[in-house]
Backbone as CSV, one residue per row, in Angstrom:
resi,resn,N_x,N_y,N_z,CA_x,CA_y,CA_z,C_x,C_y,C_z
1,MET,-1.917,6.461,24.360,-0.862,6.456,23.557,-0.527,5.037,23.032
2,LEU,-0.114,4.209,22.167,-0.195,2.828,21.764,0.431,2.217,22.599
3,ASN,-0.079,1.067,22.994,1.137,-0.252,23.913,1.501,-1.068,22.122
4,PRO,2.580,-1.193,23.083,3.385,-2.355,21.850,2.231,-3.438,22.033
5,LEU,1.533,-4.297,22.779,0.957,-5.358,22.319,0.086,-4.498,22.056
6,HIS,-1.315,-3.683,21.901,-2.421,-3.100,21.809,-2.016,-2.361,20.789
7,ASP,-2.717,-2.918,19.097,-2.262,-1.705,17.884,-4.076,-1.408,17.679
8,PRO,-4.277,-0.888,16.948,-5.240,-0.121,17.248,-6.150,-0.598,16.294
9,VAL,-4.712,-1.397,14.833,-5.712,-1.743,14.131,-6.491,-2.824,14.372
10,THR,-6.044,-4.025,15.180,-6.827,-5.249,15.747,-7.923,-4.306,16.324
11,TYR,-8.616,-3.590,17.406,-9.375,-2.794,17.739,-9.889,-2.819,16.338
12,ALA,-9.794,-2.354,15.018,-10.667,-1.715,13.910,-11.061,-2.789,13.225
13,VAL,-10.869,-4.492,13.587,-10.967,-5.182,12.842,-12.868,-5.346,13.092
14,PRO,-13.013,-5.902,14.402,-14.750,-5.536,14.310,-15.221,-4.620,13.068
15,PHE,-14.878,-3.343,13.049,-15.164,-2.646,11.972,-15.626,-2.756,10.906
16,PHE,-14.577,-3.279,10.428,-14.043,-3.841,8.668,-15.222,-4.953,9.057
17,PHE,-14.846,-5.601,9.834,-16.155,-6.831,8.850,-17.819,-6.176,9.124
18,ILE,-18.285,-5.286,10.697,-19.561,-4.688,10.042,-19.075,-3.647,8.655
19,CYS,-18.590,-3.172,8.449,-18.295,-2.781,6.669,-18.266,-3.574,5.979
20,ILE,-17.736,-4.540,5.434,-17.789,-5.336,4.650,-19.209,-6.277,4.481
21,LEU,-19.952,-6.469,5.784,-21.040,-6.679,5.564,-22.347,-5.800,5.017
22,ALA,-21.910,-4.149,5.383,-22.953,-3.265,5.320,-22.492,-2.920,3.675
23,GLU,-21.752,-2.897,2.761,-21.336,-3.038,1.292,-21.931,-4.430,0.820
24,LEU,-21.905,-5.621,1.233,-22.201,-6.809,0.842,-24.002,-6.777,0.149
25,TYR,-24.100,-6.171,1.412,-25.631,-6.205,1.120,-26.349,-4.886,0.343
26,VAL,-25.737,-3.578,0.079,-25.595,-2.156,-1.113,-25.693,-3.097,-1.849
27,VAL,-24.690,-4.148,-2.512,-23.954,-4.439,-3.763,-25.281,-5.541,-4.058
28,TRP,-25.770,-5.942,-3.179,-26.718,-6.831,-3.183,-27.966,-6.462,-3.582
29,LYS,-28.410,-6.022,-3.046,-29.399,-4.629,-3.673,-29.617,-4.127,-4.808
30,ASP,-28.477,-3.679,-5.361,-28.447,-3.008,-6.253,-27.606,-4.236,-7.768
31,ASN,-28.373,-5.690,-6.993,-27.643,-6.534,-7.812,-26.113,-6.034,-8.906
32,GLU,-25.163,-6.263,-8.399,-23.920,-5.403,-8.460,-22.968,-6.534,-8.108
33,GLU,-22.054,-6.986,-9.691,-21.246,-8.636,-8.767,-19.924,-7.849,-8.594
34,THR,-19.887,-6.985,-6.980,-19.072,-6.832,-6.362,-17.849,-7.258,-6.258
35,TYR,-18.976,-8.779,-5.715,-17.775,-9.479,-4.720,-17.749,-10.576,-5.420
36,GLU,-17.195,-11.412,-4.981,-17.283,-12.754,-5.645,-16.104,-13.780,-4.454
37,LEU,-16.787,-14.905,-3.831,-16.774,-15.783,-2.449,-15.546,-16.045,-2.093
38,LYS,-14.717,-16.457,-3.326,-13.517,-16.817,-3.712,-12.429,-16.320,-3.336
39,ASP,-12.566,-15.156,-3.876,-12.188,-14.055,-3.964,-11.750,-13.202,-2.675
40,SER,-13.118,-13.249,-1.823,-12.955,-12.262,-0.673,-11.989,-13.441,0.339
41,VAL,-12.555,-14.799,0.755,-11.929,-15.448,1.145,-10.380,-15.418,0.971
42,ALA,-10.150,-15.264,-0.182,-8.498,-15.334,-0.367,-7.851,-14.135,0.359
43,SER,-8.613,-12.842,0.049,-8.321,-11.593,0.401,-7.448,-11.411,1.953
44,ILE,-9.153,-12.026,2.743,-9.304,-11.946,4.139,-8.340,-13.202,4.960
45,SER,-7.448,-13.957,4.061,-6.784,-15.234,4.304,-5.959,-14.228,4.475
46,MET,-5.251,-13.569,3.584,-4.151,-12.876,3.028,-3.769,-11.647,4.275
47,GLY,-4.946,-11.332,4.768,-5.552,-10.522,5.880,-5.045,-11.146,7.125
48,VAL,-5.083,-11.957,7.568,-4.950,-12.927,8.497,-3.395,-13.279,8.609
49,GLY,-2.776,-13.464,8.061,-1.410,-14.246,7.408,-0.517,-12.912,7.687
50,SER,-1.125,-11.388,7.381,-0.133,-10.275,7.577,-0.272,-10.146,9.046
51,ALA,-1.420,-10.039,9.210,-1.594,-10.005,11.204,-0.732,-10.259,12.035
52,ILE,-0.286,-11.861,11.379,-0.022,-12.378,12.735,1.560,-12.238,12.136
53,ILE,2.492,-11.790,10.865,3.833,-11.721,10.213,3.858,-10.344,11.006
54,ASN,2.847,-9.807,11.123,3.031,-8.100,11.740,3.494,-8.161,12.882
55,LEU,3.066,-9.265,13.966,3.211,-8.898,15.187,4.397,-8.958,15.726
56,GLY,5.115,-10.004,15.321,6.685,-10.105,15.509,7.496,-9.064,14.596
57,MET,6.548,-8.829,13.423,7.606,-7.341,12.874,7.560,-6.046,13.321
58,LYS,6.046,-6.027,13.808,5.891,-5.168,14.738,7.062,-5.003,16.306
59,ALA,7.007,-6.142,16.366,8.183,-5.667,17.938,9.503,-5.308,17.777
60,LEU,10.053,-5.485,15.945,11.576,-5.416,16.201,11.318,-4.124,15.390
61,ALA,10.515,-3.620,14.982,9.997,-2.121,14.476,10.546,-1.737,16.303
62,PHE,9.844,-1.986,16.576,9.165,-0.792,17.986,10.846,-1.078,18.684
63,ALA,11.580,-1.849,18.484,12.592,-2.412,19.224,13.657,-1.547,18.761
64,ALA,13.953,-1.780,16.756,14.680,-0.415,16.241,14.525,1.124,16.894
65,PHE,12.958,1.840,16.644,12.476,2.259,16.919,13.704,2.784,18.384
66,THR,13.692,2.389,19.005,13.874,2.744,20.656,15.042,3.255,20.079
67,PHE,15.879,1.876,19.689,17.103,2.149,19.649,17.784,3.590,19.322
68,LEU,16.748,3.575,18.151,17.776,4.983,17.324,17.225,6.734,17.775
69,TYR,15.994,5.941,19.360,15.836,7.216,19.668,16.217,7.897,20.639
70,GLN,17.465,7.065,21.421,18.097,7.328,22.253,19.431,8.637,21.298
71,PHE,19.637,8.275,19.664,19.966,9.262,19.359,19.430,10.791,18.958
72,ALA,18.270,10.330,19.201,17.663,12.040,18.966,17.751,12.748,19.838
73,PRO,18.261,14.344,19.434,18.572,15.825,20.282,17.887,16.040,20.666
74,GLN,18.041,15.584,22.653,16.733,15.782,23.323,16.158,17.503,22.806
75,ILE,16.570,18.087,22.603,15.794,19.335,22.076,14.748,19.098,21.433
76,LEU,14.636,17.784,20.823,13.868,17.885,20.078,12.901,16.725,20.141
77,LYS,13.796,15.893,21.397,12.791,15.149,21.941,11.273,15.721,22.810
78,ASN,12.060,17.055,23.363,11.088,17.198,24.112,9.883,18.575,22.830
79,LEU,10.496,18.805,21.739,9.284,19.283,20.791,8.201,18.319,20.563
80,PHE,8.752,16.869,19.732,7.710,16.638,19.702,7.096,15.424,20.699
81,ALA,7.631,15.633,21.694,6.813,15.090,22.480,5.233,14.664,22.610
82,TYR,4.700,13.423,23.024,3.221,13.428,22.811,2.325,13.842,23.524
83,THR,2.897,14.668,24.087,1.602,15.408,25.373,2.160,17.211,24.254
84,ASN,2.655,17.290,23.286,2.217,18.548,22.014,1.659,18.192,21.373
85,TRP,0.388,18.723,20.790,-0.566,18.473,20.024,0.119,18.724,18.751
86,TYR,0.915,19.689,18.622,1.842,20.317,17.213,2.489,19.333,16.014
87,ALA,2.975,18.104,17.618,3.950,17.342,17.710,3.062,16.165,16.641
88,TRP,2.546,15.746,17.125,0.842,15.441,16.421,0.374,15.225,15.057
89,VAL,0.261,16.963,15.181,0.058,17.160,13.542,1.374,17.299,12.790
90,LEU,2.662,17.635,13.069,4.055,17.712,12.012,4.029,15.898,12.009
91,LEU,3.947,15.107,12.890,4.592,13.564,12.905,3.438,12.585,11.596
92,PHE,1.767,13.639,11.579,1.346,13.430,10.846,1.327,13.132,9.235
93,PHE,2.065,14.611,9.041,2.347,14.687,7.392,4.149,13.901,7.301
94,ALA,4.777,13.948,8.138,5.959,13.336,8.046,5.366,12.003,7.764
95,ASP,4.786,10.812,8.878,3.741,9.376,7.927,3.666,9.264,6.770
96,ASP,2.843,10.424,6.525,1.980,10.398,5.302,3.371,10.701,3.668
97,PHE,4.169,11.403,4.626,5.170,11.686,3.115,5.774,10.594,3.444
98,THR,6.145,9.748,4.416,7.126,9.190,4.096,6.517,7.718,3.425
99,PHE,4.903,7.366,3.751,4.271,5.778,2.739,3.866,6.627,1.569
100,TYR,3.841,7.748,1.290,4.034,8.218,-0.472,5.313,7.132,-0.633
101,TRP,5.946,7.805,-0.697,7.476,7.340,-1.175,7.673,5.658,-1.109
102,HIS,7.361,5.077,0.148,7.785,3.698,0.157,6.647,2.899,-0.650
103,HIS,5.107,3.754,-0.718,4.224,3.274,-1.528,4.608,2.750,-2.801
104,ARG,4.788,4.663,-3.365,5.993,4.478,-4.388,6.879,3.711,-5.379
105,LEU,7.596,3.479,-4.506,8.919,2.683,-4.909,8.492,1.277,-4.633
106,SER,7.385,0.814,-4.333,7.087,-0.469,-4.162,6.144,-0.828,-5.543
107,HIS,5.996,0.106,-6.357,5.922,-0.059,-7.915,6.465,0.310,-8.945
108,GLU,7.416,0.800,-8.359,8.818,1.358,-9.428,9.587,0.529,-9.277
109,VAL,10.028,-0.679,-8.088,11.213,-0.265,-7.885,11.037,-2.465,-8.272
110,ARG,10.827,-3.271,-8.746,10.204,-4.307,-9.195,10.632,-6.030,-8.098
111,ILE,11.838,-5.640,-7.328,11.616,-6.298,-6.138,10.524,-5.623,-4.869
112,LEU,10.502,-4.790,-5.157,9.545,-4.076,-3.775,8.349,-5.061,-4.632
113,TRP,8.358,-4.538,-5.915,6.387,-4.933,-6.448,6.607,-6.024,-6.348
114,ALA,7.231,-7.483,-6.380,7.352,-8.364,-6.029,6.497,-8.665,-4.455
115,ALA,6.539,-7.952,-3.606,6.257,-8.209,-2.207,4.960,-7.178,-2.021
116,HIS,4.476,-6.336,-2.934,3.849,-5.971,-2.945,2.368,-6.512,-3.759
117,VAL,2.968,-6.511,-4.721,1.814,-7.321,-5.681,0.993,-7.805,-5.284
118,ASN,0.610,-8.537,-4.502,-0.620,-8.982,-3.908,-2.162,-8.154,-3.694
119,HIS,-1.186,-6.967,-3.097,-2.727,-5.900,-2.452,-3.306,-6.077,-4.172
120,HIS,-2.766,-5.766,-5.171,-3.538,-6.134,-6.417,-4.135,-6.411,-6.989
121,SER,-3.822,-8.104,-7.051,-3.725,-9.051,-7.931,-5.142,-9.896,-7.743
122,SER,-6.420,-8.984,-7.138,-7.809,-9.081,-7.018,-8.678,-8.257,-7.863
123,VAL,-9.257,-9.120,-9.226,-10.358,-8.554,-10.220,-11.447,-7.818,-9.617
124,LYS,-11.719,-7.507,-8.677,-12.721,-7.288,-7.563,-12.092,-5.912,-6.714
125,TYR,-12.696,-4.745,-6.884,-12.634,-3.458,-6.016,-13.577,-3.954,-4.826
126,ASN,-13.367,-4.173,-3.904,-14.872,-3.931,-2.823,-13.827,-4.125,-1.119
127,LEU,-14.535,-3.828,-0.212,-13.483,-3.823,1.228,-13.303,-4.901,1.319
128,SER,-13.579,-6.251,1.051,-12.168,-7.142,1.163,-11.284,-7.199,0.455
129,THR,-11.111,-6.009,-0.359,-9.251,-5.852,-1.140,-8.998,-5.160,-0.049
130,ALA,-9.262,-4.568,0.606,-8.614,-4.300,1.323,-7.434,-4.552,2.339
131,LEU,-8.268,-5.702,2.539,-7.655,-7.414,3.526,-6.797,-7.763,3.079
132,ARG,-6.686,-7.990,1.663,-5.152,-8.465,1.143,-4.105,-8.066,1.471
133,GLN,-3.306,-7.687,2.185,-1.991,-7.439,2.557,-0.747,-8.375,2.135
134,SER,-0.406,-7.395,2.085,1.083,-8.210,1.802,1.691,-9.154,2.955
135,TRP,2.561,-10.073,2.352,3.590,-11.067,4.132,4.556,-10.127,3.628
136,ALA,5.298,-10.211,2.888,6.893,-10.292,3.035,6.633,-8.601,2.650
137,GLU,5.849,-7.822,1.992,6.578,-6.387,2.689,6.680,-6.028,4.302
138,LEU,6.342,-6.404,5.081,6.411,-6.261,6.258,7.167,-6.935,6.876
139,LEU,8.579,-7.338,5.884,9.887,-7.842,6.632,10.891,-6.789,5.648
140,TYR,10.299,-5.285,5.419,11.095,-4.732,5.465,10.665,-2.852,5.745
141,LYS,8.864,-3.195,5.655,8.983,-1.992,5.367,8.588,-1.071,6.526
142,TYR,9.289,-1.185,7.885,9.400,-0.002,8.450,11.036,0.670,8.584
143,ILE,11.738,0.143,7.647,12.972,0.207,7.154,12.758,2.264,6.860
144,TRP,11.425,2.147,6.052,11.607,3.984,5.753,11.100,4.688,6.737
145,TRP,10.572,4.322,8.239,10.181,5.053,8.904,11.374,5.597,10.087
146,LEU,12.131,4.653,9.754,13.538,4.905,11.026,14.076,6.490,11.231
147,TRP,14.039,7.261,9.731,14.348,8.633,10.339,13.612,9.252,11.208
148,LEU,12.088,9.069,11.522,11.317,9.683,12.558,11.766,9.783,13.692
149,PRO,12.451,8.311,14.517,12.763,8.630,15.331,14.461,9.134,15.898
150,LEU,15.195,9.340,14.850,15.875,10.085,14.731,16.072,11.275,15.020
151,ILE,14.645,11.815,14.626,14.804,13.364,14.855,13.916,13.550,16.302
152,GLY,13.275,12.724,16.498,12.892,13.120,17.840,11.612,12.389,18.197
153,PHE,11.113,12.149,17.205,9.866,11.327,17.583,9.325,10.109,18.197
154,HIS,9.352,10.243,19.386,9.051,8.575,20.049,7.899,7.323,19.385
155,PRO,9.100,6.204,19.490,8.250,5.375,18.705,7.181,4.865,19.133
156,LEU,6.429,5.032,19.806,5.038,4.964,19.856,4.565,5.592,19.661
157,MET,4.793,6.411,18.892,3.909,7.510,17.971,3.970,7.295,16.912
158,ILE,5.186,7.073,16.726,5.280,6.824,15.063,4.551,5.466,14.718
159,LEU,4.444,4.217,15.538,3.097,3.348,15.167,2.451,3.620,15.596
160,THR,1.418,4.013,16.523,0.328,4.499,16.179,-0.187,5.516,14.641
161,MET,0.679,6.159,14.623,0.213,7.109,13.552,0.584,5.907,11.836
162,ILE,1.463,5.263,12.138,1.121,3.969,10.687,-0.158,3.327,10.728
163,SER,-0.645,2.872,11.831,-1.408,2.207,12.608,-2.886,3.076,11.697
164,ILE,-2.853,4.450,12.130,-4.437,5.216,12.057,-3.678,5.285,10.143
165,SER,-3.012,5.409,10.170,-3.078,5.398,8.072,-4.014,4.468,7.879
166,LEU,-3.514,3.057,7.895,-3.789,1.936,7.630,-5.109,1.524,8.200
167,ILE,-5.989,1.914,8.769,-7.560,1.967,9.344,-7.984,2.751,8.296
168,TYR,-7.496,4.293,7.818,-8.096,5.119,7.326,-8.077,4.420,6.011
169,GLN,-7.390,4.175,5.238,-7.083,3.633,3.755,-7.741,2.186,3.947
170,PHE,-8.921,1.939,4.926,-9.975,0.815,4.556,-10.560,1.232,3.935
171,TRP,-11.326,2.100,4.093,-12.688,2.087,4.216,-12.633,2.937,2.258
172,ILE,-11.270,3.521,2.001,-11.902,3.365,0.220,-11.436,2.387,-0.534
173,HIS,-11.317,1.425,-0.404,-11.655,0.296,-1.329,-13.028,-0.128,-1.492
174,THR,-14.042,1.021,-2.003,-15.178,0.318,-2.674,-15.446,1.490,-3.665
175,GLU,-16.229,0.900,-4.174,-16.514,1.947,-5.520,-18.220,1.838,-5.106
176,THR,-18.973,1.597,-3.937,-19.859,1.802,-3.536,-19.967,3.609,-3.404
177,ILE,-19.162,4.047,-2.785,-18.602,5.713,-2.830,-18.391,6.319,-4.042
178,ASP,-19.065,7.220,-4.806,-19.232,7.957,-5.857,-18.004,9.123,-5.223
179,LYS,-17.369,9.707,-5.872,-16.656,10.874,-5.519,-17.154,12.433,-4.960
180,LEU,-16.421,12.738,-4.185,-16.788,13.627,-2.809,-16.669,14.567,-2.847
181,PRO,-17.143,15.512,-2.139,-17.290,17.277,-2.605,-15.746,17.652,-3.159
182,LYS,-15.491,18.869,-3.878,-14.279,18.783,-4.647,-13.136,19.676,-2.978
183,PRO,-13.111,20.097,-1.975,-12.507,20.538,-1.737,-11.699,19.554,-0.737
184,ILE,-12.721,17.829,-0.215,-12.215,16.529,0.504,-11.443,15.737,-0.815
185,GLU,-11.761,15.892,-2.114,-11.133,15.307,-3.166,-9.602,15.719,-3.315
186,ALA,-9.854,17.363,-3.305,-8.246,18.028,-3.308,-7.385,17.407,-2.527
187,VAL,-7.475,17.631,-1.407,-6.882,17.072,-0.255,-6.872,15.606,0.015
188,PHE,-7.718,14.797,0.476,-7.571,13.505,0.709,-7.350,12.617,-0.528
189,ASN,-6.869,11.245,-0.077,-7.482,10.026,-1.212,-8.817,9.723,-0.204
190,THR,-9.392,9.531,-1.627,-10.237,8.805,-1.429,-10.630,7.821,-2.028
191,PRO,-12.270,7.022,-1.835,-12.216,5.864,-2.836,-11.939,6.318,-4.853
192,SER,-12.850,7.429,-4.724,-12.467,7.479,-6.381,-10.828,7.525,-6.997
193,HIS,-10.132,8.244,-6.084,-8.256,8.313,-5.838,-7.739,6.856,-5.813
194,HIS,-8.458,5.895,-5.225,-7.740,4.945,-5.233,-8.202,3.433,-5.974
195,ARG,-9.581,4.108,-6.473,-9.552,3.411,-7.443,-9.077,3.052,-8.604
196,VAL,-8.620,4.521,-9.158,-7.376,4.502,-10.063,-5.741,3.806,-9.690
197,HIS,-5.649,4.123,-8.162,-4.309,3.320,-8.248,-4.765,1.714,-8.033
198,HIS,-6.073,1.175,-8.112,-6.088,-0.113,-8.089,-6.145,-0.509,-9.788
199,ALA,-6.364,0.290,-10.137,-6.635,-0.236,-12.024,-5.034,-0.420,-12.745
200,SER,-5.601,-1.346,-13.440,-4.600,-1.841,-14.774,-4.946,-0.977,-15.873
201,ASP,-5.633,-0.587,-16.442,-5.901,0.264,-17.779,-4.498,0.923,-17.726
202,VAL,-3.965,1.536,-18.748,-3.281,2.227,-19.079,-2.537,3.585,-18.096
203,LYS,-3.320,4.460,-18.675,-3.859,5.197,-18.785,-3.144,5.393,-16.283
204,TYR,-4.019,4.466,-15.886,-4.058,4.190,-14.332,-2.857,4.175,-13.798
205,LEU,-1.765,3.443,-14.680,-0.710,2.645,-13.570,-0.587,3.298,-13.400
206,ASP,0.538,3.418,-12.016,1.388,3.402,-11.173,1.002,5.161,-10.964
207,ARG,-0.271,5.430,-10.142,-0.964,6.454,-10.138,-1.512,6.339,-8.583
208,ASN,-1.584,7.594,-7.781,-2.144,7.613,-7.174,-2.004,7.521,-5.810
209,HIS,-0.555,7.142,-5.196,0.773,6.489,-4.474,0.300,6.931,-2.786
210,GLY,-0.481,8.036,-2.134,-0.521,8.682,-1.099,-1.932,7.677,-0.332
211,GLY,-1.581,7.792,0.692,-2.079,7.264,1.998,-3.129,7.944,2.288
212,ILE,-3.465,8.506,3.266,-4.268,9.471,3.545,-4.800,10.690,2.383
213,LEU,-3.289,11.639,2.068,-3.189,12.440,1.434,-2.974,12.455,-0.291
214,ILE,-3.444,13.393,-0.942,-3.286,13.026,-2.181,-2.426,14.287,-2.630
215,ILE,-1.769,14.954,-2.126,-0.980,16.298,-2.552,0.046,15.286,-2.640
216,TRP,0.684,15.008,-2.371,1.781,14.404,-2.751,2.036,13.754,-3.815
217,ASP,1.295,13.347,-4.683,0.978,12.626,-5.757,0.958,14.149,-6.507
218,LYS,0.100,15.049,-6.015,-0.178,16.315,-7.105,1.276,16.712,-7.217
219,LEU,2.190,16.908,-6.205,3.290,17.773,-6.267,4.391,16.959,-6.813
220,PHE,4.261,15.436,-6.701,5.365,14.960,-7.312,5.217,14.355,-8.824
221,GLY,4.015,14.651,-9.152,3.497,14.142,-10.869,3.146,12.808,-11.108
222,THR,2.676,12.115,-10.220,2.072,10.703,-9.962,0.018,10.804,-9.765
223,PHE,-0.640,12.251,-10.145,-2.230,12.173,-9.670,-2.315,11.797,-11.375
224,GLN,-3.549,11.130,-10.723,-4.328,10.835,-12.271,-6.338,10.800,-11.376
225,ALA,-6.100,11.811,-12.002,-8.216,11.962,-11.672,-8.963,10.528,-12.245
226,GLU,-10.279,10.544,-11.484,-10.585,9.047,-11.995,-11.816,9.533,-13.372
227,GLU,-11.501,8.740,-14.631,-12.074,9.033,-15.185,-13.476,8.428,-15.795
228,GLU,-12.834,7.220,-16.429,-13.787,5.663,-17.119,-13.752,5.227,-16.021
229,ARG,-14.839,4.017,-16.048,-14.260,3.010,-14.849,-13.129,2.144,-14.988
230,PRO,-11.961,2.057,-13.558,-11.517,1.240,-13.841,-11.363,0.284,-14.398
231,THR,-10.623,-0.969,-14.516,-10.449,-2.013,-15.182,-9.552,-2.602,-13.498
232,TYR,-9.843,-3.432,-13.188,-9.457,-3.781,-11.819,-8.247,-5.278,-12.059
233,GLY,-7.154,-5.185,-11.635,-5.985,-6.656,-11.189,-4.941,-5.275,-11.684
234,ILE,-3.879,-6.543,-12.033,-2.900,-6.163,-12.624,-2.585,-6.286,-14.314
235,THR,-1.403,-6.332,-15.069,-1.856,-6.733,-16.054,-1.079,-7.703,-16.975
236,VAL,-1.123,-8.547,-16.242,-1.273,-9.966,-16.482,-1.972,-10.068,-15.058
237,ASN,-2.800,-10.798,-15.043,-3.577,-11.441,-13.958,-3.220,-13.286,-13.714
238,ILE,-3.282,-13.391,-12.630,-2.841,-14.416,-11.631,-3.836,-15.611,-12.291
239,LYS,-5.223,-15.445,-11.509,-5.936,-16.483,-11.932,-5.540,-17.236,-10.612
240,THR,-5.378,-16.917,-9.703,-5.689,-18.150,-8.261,-6.202,-17.837,-7.010
241,TYR,-6.873,-18.337,-6.514,-7.551,-17.844,-5.162,-6.262,-18.439,-3.893
242,ASN,-5.566,-19.222,-4.414,-4.618,-19.841,-3.172,-3.686,-18.846,-2.959
243,PRO,-3.691,-18.588,-1.329,-2.867,-17.139,-0.378,-1.198,-17.700,-0.699
244,LEU,-1.136,-18.343,-1.013,0.559,-18.956,-0.924,0.920,-18.308,-2.279
245,LYS,0.274,-18.552,-3.150,0.612,-18.564,-4.857,0.510,-16.813,-4.802
246,ILE,-0.743,-16.463,-4.724,-0.738,-14.489,-4.102,0.533,-13.982,-3.704
247,ALA,0.994,-14.887,-2.803,1.784,-13.797,-1.660,2.851,-14.338,-2.875
248,THR,3.788,-14.773,-3.565,4.989,-15.352,-3.963,5.023,-15.174,-5.776
249,HIS,3.757,-15.315,-6.421,3.996,-15.115,-7.937,4.825,-14.677,-8.632
250,GLU,5.086,-13.204,-7.871,6.020,-12.660,-8.480,7.556,-12.531,-8.289
251,PHE,7.809,-12.986,-6.925,8.846,-13.694,-7.234,9.545,-14.788,-7.384
252,ALA,8.725,-15.693,-8.251,8.919,-16.723,-8.906,8.856,-16.495,-9.911
253,ALA,8.305,-15.410,-11.073,8.629,-14.637,-11.963,10.205,-14.190,-12.191
254,ILE,10.370,-13.160,-10.831,11.747,-12.449,-11.361,13.022,-13.836,-10.568
255,PHE,12.745,-14.906,-10.099,13.757,-16.078,-9.782,13.793,-16.503,-11.480
256,ASN,12.772,-16.837,-12.040,12.752,-17.343,-13.615,13.202,-16.056,-15.041
257,ASP,12.976,-15.278,-14.452,14.179,-14.089,-15.469,15.602,-14.523,-14.940
258,LEU,15.480,-14.126,-14.050,17.068,-14.260,-13.342,18.560,-15.528,-14.076
259,LYS,17.270,-16.350,-14.012,17.952,-17.911,-14.695,18.738,-17.913,-16.440
260,ASN,17.430,-16.162,-17.066,18.001,-16.261,-17.677,18.529,-14.959,-18.364
261,ALA,19.326,-14.547,-17.477,19.928,-13.369,-17.455,21.529,-13.557,-17.729
262,LYS,22.770,-12.901,-18.792,23.237,-13.201,-19.293,24.099,-11.754,-18.543
263,SER,24.405,-11.370,-17.927,25.107,-10.259,-17.140,24.551,-9.784,-15.753
264,LEU,25.554,-8.982,-15.198,25.321,-8.496,-14.105,24.249,-7.042,-14.209
265,LYS,24.015,-6.370,-15.301,23.506,-5.759,-15.624,22.055,-6.014,-15.664
266,ASP,21.739,-7.014,-16.381,20.624,-8.033,-16.247,19.885,-8.704,-15.370
267,VAL,20.754,-9.056,-14.371,20.446,-8.673,-12.380,20.151,-8.202,-12.042
268,TRP,20.043,-6.712,-12.596,20.177,-5.159,-11.808,18.705,-5.331,-12.359
269,GLY,18.849,-5.056,-13.451,17.360,-4.459,-14.105,16.090,-5.435,-13.745
270,TYR,16.238,-6.363,-13.398,15.433,-7.618,-13.761,14.411,-7.455,-12.123
271,LEU,15.935,-7.071,-10.941,15.644,-6.884,-9.586,15.396,-5.193,-8.947
272,PHE,15.486,-4.036,-9.919,15.315,-3.071,-9.310,15.300,-2.388,-10.307
273,GLN,15.031,-2.531,-11.971,14.398,-1.185,-12.549,12.943,-1.296,-12.214
274,PRO,12.184,-1.036,-13.025,10.020,-1.068,-12.860,9.755,-2.311,-13.096
275,PRO,8.876,-2.624,-12.828,8.394,-4.257,-13.086,8.438,-3.960,-14.844
276,GLY,8.362,-4.886,-15.499,7.529,-4.909,-17.166,9.395,-4.765,-17.652
277,TRP,10.699,-4.593,-16.650,11.794,-4.470,-17.588,12.568,-6.134,-18.439
278,SER,12.661,-5.515,-19.146,13.376,-6.862,-19.862,14.868,-6.416,-20.747
279,ALA,15.299,-7.450,-20.607,16.613,-7.783,-20.801,16.889,-6.874,-22.358
280,ASP,15.950,-7.726,-23.178,16.046,-7.570,-24.703,15.520,-6.385,-25.247
281,GLY,14.913,-5.684,-23.967,14.548,-4.071,-24.586,13.276,-4.001,-24.549
282,LYS,12.561,-5.044,-24.912,11.169,-4.923,-25.163,10.133,-4.662,-23.891
283,HIS,10.302,-3.301,-23.130,10.008,-3.304,-22.293,8.375,-3.418,-21.791
284,SER,7.731,-3.479,-20.923,6.299,-3.619,-20.745,5.726,-2.703,-19.207
285,THR,7.070,-1.730,-19.057,6.754,-0.681,-17.696,5.590,-0.095,-18.529
286,ALA,5.414,0.235,-16.571,4.066,1.949,-16.852,4.179,2.916,-17.673
287,GLU,5.680,3.227,-17.539,6.010,4.287,-19.216,5.876,4.281,-19.931
288,ALA,6.547,3.024,-20.609,6.517,1.951,-21.924,5.506,1.495,-22.516
289,LEU,4.226,1.126,-21.786,3.040,0.858,-22.331,2.264,3.137,-22.076
290,ARG,2.699,3.579,-21.754,1.876,4.738,-21.869,2.799,5.203,-22.961
291,LYS,3.589,4.944,-23.224,4.317,5.497,-24.767,3.510,4.946,-26.403
292,LYS,3.299,3.830,-25.808,2.677,2.983,-26.520,1.411,3.160,-27.130
293,VAL,0.804,3.531,-25.810,-0.400,3.905,-26.243,-0.637,5.490,-27.269
294,ASN,-0.172,6.771,-26.381,0.049,8.280,-26.643,1.803,8.013,-27.260
295,PRO,2.088,7.796,-28.454,3.486,7.628,-28.826,4.081,9.689,-29.068
């Protein structure tokens, strides 16, 4: 099981860079402009910063999980013990379900989107983009998983499963893998599904939030199959390779909107309504943009 000081993601880093080099070779051979040096350096810089921040936040998460775990009924602790194979299966689904809602709300609540948006800010889509991880999101991310130690899952099991999910999601950030066989596409999050998630096309906005499984999107109405080739990035691209600006640009935009807020309702809207909400009613949220395209 995971030692708090030995995150599986750390051991996966060499694998990440081997895959990036392999993808670079493939796209170079096919004369595709999938990579841009400055963009990839920015993404990797974000990944390094995220890894450093996560050292402290994962330690805090472990402490919080451990504190809550003591209140779980002993019968559930025994049931979900790490020695029981079925406990890992149940945890797999519980973790993926939790990730779905954490990820979905990170797109639908603006203050959360401000923390998450940097992962979507590249107009390129390749394996280095997977490393463009958030810094601010780590400050609250583990709150979503606090219910799991309370129902008897051991803190180390939870952190292990979170890491497994993150490692899985690396390989789906690529255009070099086409659609997979239908049974796989039906159940799992794949490169095809995740390309949709990273698109700025109106029909693709806020779709396919799943981690390892795509079933949650199909159950809760956020699934969209890949059709035409996606346009990557965000609806208003930031055109910068500066990691500090990548990490903070949406927080700055929120601050500017709050300065012009005329009521507490406006303040609430700019913080907690979906990205694109406006006090003047001229919304550019994902749903508003969809209605303009399909009135």
